[in-house]
C-alpha positions in Angstrom: -2.9 6.7 1.2 -0.2 7.4 2.6 3.0 4.9 1.8 6.2 3.3 3.6 9.0 6.1 2.7 10.2 2.5 0.6 7.5 2.8 -1.8 7.9 6.7 -2.0 11.6 5.9 -2.8 10.4 2.6 -5.3 8.2 5.6 -7.0 10.0 8.6 -7.4 13.0 6.3 -9.1 10.9 3.9 -11.0 9.5 7.5 -12.5 13.3 9.7 -12.7 14.3 6.4 -14.9 11.0 6.1 -16.6 10.7 2.1 -16.3 8.0 0.6 -16.5 5.8 -2.1 -13.0 7.2 -4.8 -15.7 10.0 -3.7 -17.0 10.9 -3.7 -12.3 9.8 -7.6 -12.8 11.6 -8.5 -15.2 14.8 -7.6 -13.2 13.0 -9.2 -10.0 12.1 -12.4 -11.9 9.1 -12.2 -10.7 5.4 -11.7 -12.6 4.5 -7.8 -13.1 1.2 -8.1 -10.0 3.5 -9.5 -7.6 6.4 -7.2 -7.5 4.1 -4.4 -8.1 2.0 -5.3 -5.3 6.0 -5.6 -3.4 6.6 -2.1 -4.5 3.1 -0.9 -2.0 4.2 -3.1 0.2 1.6 -6.0 0.6 4.9 -8.6 -0.1 8.5 -9.5 0.5 10.5 -10.3 -2.4 13.6 -12.7 -1.8 17.2 -11.5 -0.9 17.9 -11.5 -4.5 14.7 -10.1 -6.2 15.1 -6.6 -3.9 19.1 -6.3 -4.3 17.3 -6.3 -8.0 14.8 -3.9 -7.8 17.6 -1.8 -5.4 20.2 -1.9 -7.8 18.0 -1.1 -11.1 16.5 1.4 -9.2 19.8 2.6 -7.4 18.8 2.8 -4.4 19.8 2.3 -0.8 19.6 -0.3 1.6 16.9 -0.1 3.5 14.6 -0.2 0.6 16.0 -3.4 0.0 15.3 -4.5 3.4 11.9 -3.3 3.1 11.0 -5.3 0.7 12.5 -8.7 1.8 10.3 -7.7 5.4 6.9 -9.6 6.1 4.7 -6.9 5.6 1.2 -6.4 7.9 -1.0 -7.3 4.5 -3.5 -4.9 4.8 -2.8 -1.8 6.6 -3.2 1.2 4.6 -7.4 0.3 3.7 -10.3 1.3 4.5 -13.2 0.8 3.5 -15.1 1.6 1.4 -12.1 3.0 -0.2 -12.1 5.9 -1.3 -10.0 6.0 -5.3 -12.4 5.4 -8.2 -9.9 2.8 -9.0 -9.8 0.5 -6.1 -14.0 2.0 -4.7 -14.7 0.0 -8.7 -13.4 -3.2 -7.7 -14.3 -3.6 -4.1 -18.3 -2.3 -5.7 -17.6 -5.4 -8.2 -17.9 -7.5 -4.7 -20.8 -5.8 -3.6 -22.2 -6.9 -6.5 -21.6 -10.5 -7.4 -19.8 -11.7 -4.9 -22.3 -13.9 -4.0 -22.8 -14.7 -7.8 -19.3 -15.2 -7.6 -19.1 -18.1 -3.8 -22.3 -19.5 -5.3 -20.7 -21.0 -8.2 -17.6 -21.8 -5.9 -19.0 -23.8 -4.0 -21.1 -25.3 -6.9 -17.6 -26.3 -9.0 -15.9 -27.3 -5.7 -18.1 -27.5 -3.4 -17.6 -26.3 0.4 -14.1 -24.5 1.0 -12.7 -20.9 -0.2 -10.6 -20.0 -3.1 -6.7 -19.0 -1.2 -5.6 -15.6 -1.3 -2.0 -17.4 -0.1 -2.0 -20.3 -3.6 -2.6 -17.6 -5.5 -1.8 -16.1 -9.2 -3.1 -13.5 -10.5 -2.6 -11.8 -13.6 -4.6 -8.0 -15.4 -4.3 -7.5 -19.2 -4.9 -4.7 -21.8 -7.7 -5.1 -24.5 -7.8 -3.7 -27.0 -10.9 -3.1 -28.4 -13.1 -0.1 -31.2 -15.9 0.3 -28.6 -12.9 1.4 -25.3 -10.6 -0.6 -24.8 -11.0 -3.4 -21.7 -9.0 -4.7 -18.6 -8.9 -8.1 -18.0 -8.6 -9.1 -14.6 -7.5 -12.8 -14.1 -7.5 -14.1 -10.2 -6.7 -18.5 -9.5 -6.4 -19.8 -5.8 -6.3 -23.0 -4.6 -10.0 -24.4 -3.6 -9.7 -24.9 0.4 -12.2 -27.5 1.4 -13.9 -26.7 4.7 -12.2 -29.6 7.4 -15.0 -31.8 9.2 -13.0 -32.5 12.9 
């Protein structure tokens, strides 16, 4: 997958400085997930957040500008995904999508879960049988309007 030059510069600086996404997010004052999405060109940082990231990583003003720009979300995505990690998430939606939809409608009514008024957390759960990935999605319920 080809990323923007800003993303490439950020990832190179992150590796060179031996920083984690969490440390960069702490400097920006936002969540690890949101900051990482911005680094990959899928979210927009505020001017202060973008400045904090570029100062931490000692990157040029062009990178700061890109972090503040409204992105064309999903532009680097193809279906089906070819990356194994991303494909497993795609597969999860293929297998459980109807179930998720049915349960949302049963519990909330006719509507959708927002991906705009939304937050996500990703954690590691230690398990003696193999560590587990815990992904929590929290989106506002949006009822379909009749007109």
